[in-house]
C-alpha positions, 0 to 999 in steps of 0.5 A: 482542524484541517481541510484535506480536500481543500489542501489537496485541491491547492496542490493539484491546481498549482501542479496543473499551472506548473505543467502548463507553464513548463510545456509552454516554455518548451513550446516557445523555445522550440518555435523561436530557437530550434525551429527558426530555420523551418519557420520564417521569422520568429513569430510565435503562434499557438496551434491546436496541437499546442492546446491539445498538448497542454491538456494531455501534459497536465493530465499526465503529471497529475496522474503521475503525482496521484499514483505515486501518492504525492497527494496523500498525507499532505500536512505531515511531510518535510519540505526537503522530502517534498523537494527531493520527490519533486526533483525525482518525479520531474526528471523521470516524467520529463524523460518519458515525455521527451522520448514518447512525444518529442524525440521524433520531431524535426530538428536541424541538429541533435544538440537541440534535443539536449537543449530542449530536454534541459529547458523542459526539465528545468522549467518543470522542476523549478516552477513545480517546486516553487509553487509547492514550497510556497504552499508548504511554507504557508502550511507550516506557518499556520501549524506553528500558529495553531491554526491547523492542528491534529486531534491527538490522544495519548495511550498510556498513563505512567512515566513515559506518557507524562514525559512525552506529553510534557515534550509535546504539550501545547505551545511546542508548534508540532500541530498535535492538539491533545484531546485526552489520554487513554489508560492501559491500566488503572494508574491515571493520576499523573496525567490527570494532574497535568489537566489531560482528560481521561477518555477511557481504556484502550478497549474503548479506542474505536468509540473514542476515536470516532467520538472525538474525531481523532486523527493521531494516536501516540502509544506511550506505554511502559516496558511492563505494559508491552504485552498490551502493544499487540492488542492495541495495534490490532484494535487500531488496525481498522481505524483511519488514524496515524499511529506513532509510538515511543521507541525503545533502545533496540528500535533506536539502535536498529535504525527504526527511528528517523530524524523527522523533526526536532521534537520527540523521537517517535516511530510511525506505524504505517497502514499503507503497505505498498506505495500507490504506484506499486499497487497500480503496477501489481494490479496491472500485472495481475490482470495481464499475467492472468489473461495470458495464462488463461489463454495460453494454458487453455488446452491444459485447462480443458485436459485437466477438466476432462480428467477431473470429470473422468476421475470421479463423479461430481462437478469439475470445479469446486467453489468454497467461501473464503475471506478476502481483503478487508474480511470480505468473503468470496467464492474461491474456484479450484479444480475439484481434487477430492471426492464429492461431498468430502466435507459432509461431516463439517469443515476438514483440512486435507492431509498428505494421506487424505483418503478423500483425495482422488488419484488425479487430484493427488497429481494435480496438487503435486503440480498445483494444477488444481489452483489454475482456475483461481486466475479467474478470481484474480481477473475479478479482483478478488485475489492477487497472484501473490498474497497470503492464502485465503482461509475459511471463516471457520478456521480464521476464528480458531487461528485468531484465538492463538494468533490475534495478529492474523488480522494483518493478513486481511489487510491485503488481497489473498493470493494464488501463491505466497511466501508462506506456501513457498516456505511452508506449504499446505497446512494440515491443522490449525497449529501449522496454519499459525506456523505458516502465518509468520511467513505471511506476516513477514511478506505483508510487512515487506510487500514490494514488486521485487518480493512478488517476483521472488515468490513467483520464481520460487513457485515456478520451481516448486511446480516444475519439480512437482514438490507440491502436496 
């Protein structure tokens, strides 16, 4: 087994030491070399500003490493990738610190700036990389000696599974300790003969993972069993395990398989959809943009509210329970665009010629004005500006009977606008919901800030052209 908490603390501790040493190197260089003309002699003294800077600089670097995800998955990355990450982070972080805190300091010659930056960046990178290399090397040695391992199960029981287990069997120094295997069909003889315990079938995976404290799952099913792959991945979606699978020829040719080690080639199916730093930026932008919209468009909000009140009897706002991130329900807020009690006979999706929609409601939908109050949902953290549109539990159950992979949509916060809304628009029935789902899944599997910006630009064009419905 392994202790993630202790290993993470090691990295944090030595990163703090490295940050302190590199800052001290810069401070010493500036006092003894750069500022010798300003201060008599070359005596080195440490002022209160030095100690304050020491604390702030250490806090800055730990925050950078944390939000960029360095302290995640600390056992399974290569030392080369760690070195490249450290170089990039040190360079960008040093540039920020230099321009934010040091650029306006006193110097006798502008070349001193370049020398000061070189001293700081070099010391920050070299010291940090050295400490991390020592930690990673010691960890690698302990994995090879079998002192650190990952409880692993194999899904599959035919030729592919047998071949993979043989390649990764104990003694291969890969850190995988196979607890047993899980069958998809009934043929379990081959792996039983390899003295690997049969733990159950794939439908029992959540219970097996919890009972055996599984950290890694490797899917090794036959081509004839691929119809079960989506079902298996959906079952594993709610578990906190690393998922890997044997690639087929297409996966290898298309470049999905990367040379991570000299062991068996595997594709890792990642739970993490966006790097942590992008999530932080996305949330920050959600709050800032929503606040600006709510303030600047407040006259439009007031006008729309008055028009809703005048258009038909009933409340101005319409609240409806929707399913959000992780399957948690929340009340989505809209300007009411239908007559009061429009769903008195039960849940109904609206259509283009729906008689329940008021005249003003039809205008609002054309320009998406009815969605404006959802910026409040964004501020509250229930929604994002860009993300799959939230649905009601009533319709989710129907969608999942036709498309079980809808479960992937619940991995992210729902949005005011989405790639599905841009490419497909509003859905009038469950079949259209399923058709729109493919666009939302494509967005989820390619989530990044650039794609969010692209969706926003398309949405603005749709609103300005009045192409909503």
